[in-house]
C-alpha positions in Angstrom: 3.7 18.7 -20.5 3.5 18.4 -16.8 0.1 17.8 -17.3 0.6 15.3 -19.6 2.9 13.5 -17.9 0.8 13.2 -14.6 -2.2 12.5 -16.7 -0.1 9.8 -18.3 1.3 8.3 -15.2 -1.9 8.2 -13.4 -3.7 6.3 -15.8 -1.0 3.2 -16.7 -0.6 3.6 -12.5 -4.6 2.8 -12.2 -4.5 0.9 -15.2 -1.4 -1.8 -13.6 -3.2 -1.7 -10.2 -6.7 -3.0 -11.9 -4.3 -5.7 -13.5 -2.6 -7.1 -10.9 -6.0 -7.5 -8.7 -7.7 -9.3 -11.5 -5.4 -11.3 -12.4 -4.2 -11.7 -9.0 -7.1 -13.5 -7.4 -7.2 -16.1 -10.2 -3.7 -16.6 -9.4 -5.0 -16.7 -5.4 -7.2 -19.1 -6.3 -5.5 -21.4 -7.8 -3.3 -21.6 -5.3 -5.5 -21.6 -2.5 -7.5 -24.5 -4.6 -4.0 -26.8 -5.5 -2.1 -26.2 -2.5 -4.4 -25.3 0.7 -4.5 -22.5 2.8 -1.7 -23.7 4.6 0.7 -22.5 2.0 -0.9 -19.9 1.6 -0.6 -18.8 5.4 3.0 -19.9 5.3 3.8 -17.9 2.1 2.5 -14.7 3.8 4.3 -14.7 6.9 7.3 -15.4 4.7 6.5 -13.0 2.5 6.2 -10.7 5.7 9.2 -11.7 7.6 11.2 -10.9 4.3 9.1 -7.4 4.3 10.2 -6.5 8.2 13.7 -7.6 7.1 13.8 -5.6 4.0 14.0 -2.0 6.3 17.2 -1.2 6.3 16.3 0.4 2.9 13.7 2.3 4.0 14.2 6.0 3.7 16.9 6.3 0.9 15.0 5.8 -2.2 13.0 8.9 -1.0 15.6 10.7 -0.6 17.6 10.2 -3.3 14.5 11.1 -5.1 13.8 14.2 -4.3 17.1 15.5 -5.1 17.2 13.5 -8.5 13.9 16.3 -8.8 16.1 19.0 -8.7 19.3 17.3 -10.5 16.6 16.8 -13.6 14.8 19.8 -13.9 18.1 21.4 -14.8 19.4 18.6 -16.8 22.7 18.7 -14.4 24.1 15.7 -15.5 27.1 15.4 -13.4 24.9 15.6 -10.1 22.5 12.6 -11.9 24.9 10.4 -12.5 26.6 11.1 -8.4 23.1 10.6 -7.2 22.8 7.5 -9.1 26.4 6.3 -8.1 25.1 6.9 -4.7 21.9 4.6 -5.3 24.1 1.8 -7.0 26.3 1.9 -3.7 23.2 2.2 -1.2 21.4 -1.0 -2.7 24.4 -3.3 -3.2 24.8 -2.3 0.7 21.1 -3.3 1.4 21.2 -6.3 -0.5 24.1 -7.5 1.3 22.5 -7.0 5.0 19.6 -8.0 3.6 21.4 -11.4 2.8 23.4 -11.6 6.0 20.3 -11.0 8.5 17.9 -13.6 6.1 20.6 -16.4 6.3 20.7 -15.5 10.5 16.8 -15.6 10.6 16.4 -18.9 8.3 17.2 -21.3 11.2 14.5 -19.8 13.2 11.6 -19.3 10.6 9.8 -22.0 11.9 8.9 -21.0 14.6 6.1 -18.4 13.1 4.5 -21.4 11.8 2.3 -22.4 14.6 0.6 -25.8 13.5 2.4 -25.8 10.6 2.1 -29.1 8.3 5.4 -28.8 6.4 8.4 -29.9 7.0 11.5 -27.4 8.0 13.3 -28.3 5.0 10.5 -27.4 2.8 9.6 -24.2 5.2 13.4 -23.1 4.7 13.8 -23.9 0.7 10.5 -21.5 0.3 12.1 -19.1 2.7 15.1 -18.5 0.4 13.3 -18.3 -2.6 11.6 -15.3 -1.0 15.0 -14.3 0.6 16.9 -14.5 -3.2 14.1 -12.9 -4.8 14.3 -9.6 -2.8 18.2 -8.6 -2.9 17.6 -9.3 -6.5 15.4 -6.9 -6.6 17.6 -4.8 -5.1 20.5 -5.5 -7.1 18.7 -4.9 -10.3 16.0 -2.3 -10.1 17.2 0.9 -8.6 18.0 2.3 -12.2 13.6 2.6 -11.8 14.2 5.8 -10.0 15.6 8.0 -12.6 12.5 7.4 -14.4 9.8 8.1 -11.6 11.9 11.6 -10.9 11.7 12.1 -14.3 8.2 12.2 -14.8 8.1 8.5 -17.1 6.6 6.4 -14.5 4.2 5.2 -16.7 7.5 3.0 -18.3 7.4 1.5 -14.8 3.9 0.6 -14.9 3.8 -0.9 -17.9 6.6 -3.0 -17.3 5.5 -4.2 -13.7 1.9 -5.0 -15.6 3.7 -6.9 -18.0 5.7 -8.9 -15.1 3.1 -9.2 -13.0 0.9 -10.7 -15.6 4.0 -13.4 -16.7 4.1 -14.2 -13.2 0.8 -15.1 -12.6 -0.4 -16.5 -15.8 3.3 -19.0 -15.0 2.0 -19.7 -11.7 -1.7 -20.6 -12.6 -0.4 -23.0 -15.2 2.5 -24.7 -13.7 0.2 -25.0 -10.0 -2.8 -26.1 -12.3 -0.6 -29.1 -14.5 2.1 -29.8 -11.5 1.7 -28.2 -8.7 5.0 -27.8 -7.6 5.0 -24.1 -6.2 9.0 -24.4 -5.6 8.8 -24.0 -9.5 6.3 -21.5 -9.9 8.2 -19.5 -7.7 11.7 -19.9 -9.1 10.3 -19.0 -12.3 8.8 -15.7 -10.8 12.0 -14.7 -9.8 13.8 -15.6 -13.4 11.2 -13.2 -15.1 11.4 -10.5 -12.9 15.0 -10.2 -12.7 14.4 -10.4 -16.7 12.1 -7.2 -16.4 14.4 -5.1 -14.4 17.4 -6.0 -16.9 15.1 -4.9 -19.9 14.5 -1.7 -17.6 18.5 -1.1 -16.8 18.8 -1.6 -20.2 16.8 0.9 -21.6 17.7 3.4 -18.9 21.6 3.0 -20.4 20.3 4.1 -23.5 17.8 6.7 -22.5 20.4 8.1 -20.0 23.6 7.2 -22.0 25.5 10.1 -19.8 24.9 7.7 -16.9 27.6 4.8 -18.1 29.9 7.7 -19.2 30.4 8.8 -15.4 29.9 6.3 -13.5 32.7 7.1 -10.8 31.5 10.1 -10.8 31.2 11.1 -6.4 28.4 12.5 -4.5 28.9 16.1 -3.1 29.6 15.8 0.8 27.0 18.5 1.4 24.8 16.6 0.1 25.3 13.2 1.3 25.0 15.0 4.8 21.6 16.4 3.8 20.7 13.0 2.7 21.5 11.1 6.0 19.4 14.0 8.2 16.6 13.3 5.6 17.0 9.3 6.0 16.6 9.3 9.0 13.1 11.0 9.6 11.8 8.9 6.4 13.3 6.0 7.7 11.4 6.0 11.2 8.5 6.6 9.5 8.4 4.5 6.7 9.9 1.7 9.3 7.0 1.9 11.1 4.9 1.5 8.5 5.9 -1.3 7.3 5.7 -3.0 11.1 1.9 -2.3 10.7 1.3 -3.9 7.6 3.4 -6.7 8.3 3.0 -7.8 12.0 -0.3 -9.3 11.9 0.2 -12.1 9.8 2.7 -12.7 12.7 0.9 -12.8 15.3 -1.9 -14.6 14.0 0.1 -17.3 13.1 2.6 -17.4 15.8 -0.7 -17.4 18.7 -3.6 -19.0 16.6 -2.3 -20.8 13.5 -0.8 -20.5 10.1 -4.5 -21.9 8.7 -6.3 -18.8 10.1 -3.7 -16.6 8.3 -4.5 -18.7 5.2 -8.0 -17.8 5.5 -7.7 -14.0 6.7 -4.7 -13.3 3.9 -8.2 -13.7 1.1 -10.1 -11.4 2.9 -7.3 -8.8 3.4 -6.3 -9.5 -0.4 -9.8 -8.0 -1.2 -9.3 -4.7 1.3 -5.5 -4.3 0.5 -6.7 -4.0 -3.8 -9.2 -1.5 -2.8 -6.4 0.4 -0.7 -3.6 0.1 -3.3 -6.4 2.0 -5.5 -7.0 4.6 -3.6 -3.5 5.1 -2.6 -2.9 5.4 -6.7 -5.4 8.0 -6.6 -4.3 9.9 -3.3 -0.4 9.7 -5.4 -2.1 11.4 -8.0 -3.3 14.7 -5.7 0.1 14.7 -3.8 1.6 16.7 -6.5 -1.8 19.1 -6.5 -1.8 19.8 -2.8 2.3 20.4 -2.9 1.4 22.9 -5.5 -1.0 24.5 -3.6 1.0 24.6 -0.3 3.8 26.6 -1.9 1.2 29.9 -1.5 1.9 29.7 2.0 -1.8 30.4 2.6 -2.9 28.8 5.8 -6.2 29.8 5.6 -6.3 28.1 1.9 -4.6 25.3 3.1 -7.0 24.8 5.4 -9.6 24.8 3.2 -7.9 22.2 1.4 -7.4 19.8 3.8 -11.7 20.0 4.2 -11.8 19.4 0.1 -9.6 16.6 0.3 -10.9 15.0 3.2 -14.5 15.4 2.0 -13.4 13.9 -1.1 -11.7 10.6 0.5 -15.0 10.1 2.7 -17.1 10.2 -0.7 -14.9 7.2 -1.7 -14.6 5.3 1.6 -18.3 5.4 2.0 -19.3 3.3 -1.2 -15.9 1.2 -0.7 -17.5 0.2 2.6 -20.7 -0.4 1.8 -19.8 -2.6 -1.0 -17.2 -4.4 1.2 -19.0 -4.6 4.3 -21.8 -6.1 2.0 -20.0 -8.6 -1.3 -16.8 -9.4 0.6 -18.1 -12.8 2.4 -20.4 -13.8 -0.8 -17.8 -13.1 -3.2 -15.7 -15.4 -1.1 -17.6 -18.2 -0.9 -20.4 -18.2 -3.8 -17.7 -16.8 -6.8 -13.9 -17.0 -5.9 -13.3 -19.6 -3.6 -16.0 -21.7 -1.1 -18.1 -22.0 2.0 -15.5 -23.1 3.9 -13.0 -19.9 3.5 -15.7 -18.0 5.1 -14.6 -15.6 7.8 -16.9 -14.1 10.4 -19.0 -11.2 10.5 -17.5 -9.6 13.4 -14.1 -10.2 11.6 -15.2 -8.2 8.4 -16.6 -5.9 10.4 -13.2 -4.8 12.2 -12.0 -5.5 8.5 -13.9 -2.5 7.0 -13.7 -0.5 10.4 -9.6 -0.5 9.8 -10.2 0.2 6.2 -12.0 3.5 6.4 -9.6 4.1 9.3 -7.1 3.9 7.1 -8.9 5.8 4.1 -9.9 8.9 6.5 -6.2 9.3 7.7 -4.7 9.7 4.4 -5.6 13.0 4.1 -3.9 14.7 7.2 -0.8 12.3 6.1 -0.6 14.4 2.5 -0.7 17.4 4.0 1.8 17.3 6.6 4.0 15.5 4.0 3.3 19.1 1.7 3.8 20.8 4.7 7.2 19.1 5.6 6.1 17.9 8.8 8.5 15.2 8.8 9.9 15.4 12.1 6.1 15.6 13.4 5.0 12.6 11.1 8.1 10.4 12.6 7.3 10.6 16.1 3.5 9.8 14.9 5.0 6.7 13.2 6.6 5.7 16.5 3.7 5.9 18.6 0.9 4.1 16.5 3.4 1.5 15.7 3.7 1.0 19.4 0.1 1.2 20.0 -0.5 -1.5 17.3 2.4 -4.0 18.6 1.2 -3.4 22.1 -2.7 -3.8 21.8 -2.6 -6.8 19.5 -0.4 -8.8 21.9 -2.4 -7.8 24.9 -5.9 -8.9 23.4 -4.7 -11.4 20.7 -4.7 -14.6 23.2 -8.1 -13.7 24.8 -10.0 -12.2 21.1 -8.1 -13.9 18.9 -8.0 -12.8 14.9 -10.6 -10.0 16.1 -8.0 -8.4 18.9 -5.2 -8.4 16.3 -7.5 -6.5 14.2 -8.5 -3.8 17.0 -4.8 -3.6 17.6 -4.6 -2.1 14.0 -8.1 0.0 14.5 -6.0 1.7 17.6 -3.2 2.5 15.8 -5.2 4.2 12.7 -7.3 6.4 15.5 -3.8 6.9 17.1 -2.6 8.2 13.2 -5.6 10.0 13.0 -5.8 12.1 16.5 -1.9 12.6 16.6 -1.9 14.2 13.0 -4.9 16.7 13.8 -3.2 17.7 16.6 -0.1 18.2 15.2 -1.0 19.4 12.0 -3.1 22.4 13.6 -1.1 22.9 16.5 2.0 23.5 14.9 1.4 24.2 11.1 -2.0 25.7 10.8 -2.1 27.2 14.2 -5.4 27.0 14.6 -8.7 25.2 16.5 -9.2 21.7 15.2 -12.6 21.8 16.6 -14.3 22.3 13.0 -12.2 19.6 11.1 -13.0 17.2 14.3 -16.6 17.6 13.5 -16.2 16.9 10.1 -14.3 13.8 10.7 -17.0 12.8 13.6 -20.1 13.5 10.6 -18.3 11.3 7.7 -18.3 8.3 10.4 -21.8 8.2 11.3 -22.7 8.6 7.8 -20.3 5.7 7.0 -21.6 3.8 9.4 -25.4 4.0 8.8 -24.6 4.0 5.1 -22.9 0.9 5.2 -26.1 -0.7 7.4 -28.1 0.7 4.9 -27.1 -0.7 1.5 -25.8 -4.1 4.0 -29.4 -4.3 4.1 -30.5 -3.7 0.7 -27.8 -5.6 -0.9 -29.1 -8.6 1.5 -32.7 -8.6 -0.1 -30.9 -8.5 -3.9 -28.6 -11.0 -3.7 -30.4 -14.6 -3.7 -27.1 -16.8 -4.1 -25.1 -17.9 -6.9 -26.1 -15.9 -9.4 -23.6 -13.0 -11.5 -26.5 -10.4 -12.6 -27.7 -10.3 -8.7 -23.6 -9.9 -7.6 -23.5 -7.3 -10.6 -26.9 -5.5 -9.2 -25.5 -5.5 -6.0 -22.2 -3.8 -6.7 -24.0 -0.6 -8.3 -26.4 -0.9 -5.3 -23.2 0.0 -3.5 -22.1 2.5 -5.2 -25.4 4.3 -6.3 -27.0 4.4 -2.8 -24.4 6.0 -0.8 -23.2 8.8 -3.8 -27.2 9.7 -3.8 -27.4 10.5 -0.2 -24.1 12.0 -0.2 -25.3 13.6 -3.2 -28.6 15.0 -1.5 -27.0 15.7 1.7 -24.1 17.6 0.6 -25.8 19.4 -2.8 -26.0 22.4 -1.2 -22.6 22.1 0.8 -19.3 24.3 -0.1 -18.1 21.5 0.2 -19.5 19.2 -2.8 -18.8 22.3 -4.9 -15.5 23.0 -3.8 -14.5 19.2 -5.6 -15.6 21.2 -9.0 -13.1 23.5 -8.6 -10.5 21.7 -7.3 -10.9 19.6 -10.5 -10.8 22.9 -12.7 -7.7 24.1 -10.7 -6.1 20.3 -11.5 -7.2 21.0 -15.1 -4.6 24.4 -14.9 -2.1 22.7 -13.7 
């Protein structure tokens, strides 16, 4: 049953991601072509401001979910209800805090939008709609957590897919016919509210005891433990949120909102592939956690090397494809030539993508090893490195300086996680693993350069058939090279053993 749920959740999670990516690109094209890059840039900046304001939630969801796993495993209805009651009260408080802080920030939101062409009143209206959307999501979405904890995440994925299809579809129609972004965003809020209400009704029917025991208090011992867990998780999540949300704010505040509008198109492509990779890593997380319960440090080290090799294989063809095809896709098929960014910017975007992907294995291992406090300390360091470097370089280097700040942050993550995991968990020298990482970095670089030149000969303009051929080259060529290089290596054979272990779960 556990394998069945895992496969079903993974399938629908990936399906949801692919559906979101496809219709998201159509929607983004319509927004850019009908409303212009200034609105795209403004929308990105406002959504990132709201994301930063939402940090009050970070930690409680993950902490409560951990205790829900235990309670659901033994079907302790009283404890499940008390935890969900705590969840409801906490999210109500978060909604109140975000509303208050959001309204305080509203008079100053235009400060983050350099060279903005929209009236301040219009900017504030868009901001208020985004704020309302976020607050409503806190009030209506907390019951999703019990479905996820009960291994029924596929229901949430299906609901999210339907919601995104309706939202993006409605936005495409409204912008095409009336070019009315406020109306489109307002209807998006209504659709999200309806889907969340449907999920609440489903949960109330599926777990009818929740409504009967609405006033059951949470145990004081659990509350005390929760507060400690939340503190560690909160700081880590806050740092991650700042890392992904500050780039657009810095670019908009120091350069212009129009530049953000062009950068967001490239960022959307990179982020779409990142989301797929994250969905894959989420699939592996419980497998790794299961392996770590054995307490065999040498086996844990081999698992780390296996997972890192697997992510290297994925990073190789992803980097080749993103470097070779991103600009061609933006200028020839998706948008137009005026939205092109320089090759240097694309190189930095691809580097950051690879660094992010190669940082996931050690992150997954530290979570499996329970090293939350160490992860918290690392998160503070990389967030500070990102902010300091970006602010220092944005004036002399522009958008490249901001992206270099992100690169410094990811490198800091990788170095610190290797140091802490090897010193405090594995208690062994990390030289061999660092050698693996250097080898992978060199191979990704060489393969990306080689594929870039091959694609340059294959692709000859706006030919869709040539684009498909180029995509196949980006996937097949790095994969063949790596299979030939590692054909006799234990690392490739270990992937086969890992799959067999996955089937036995």
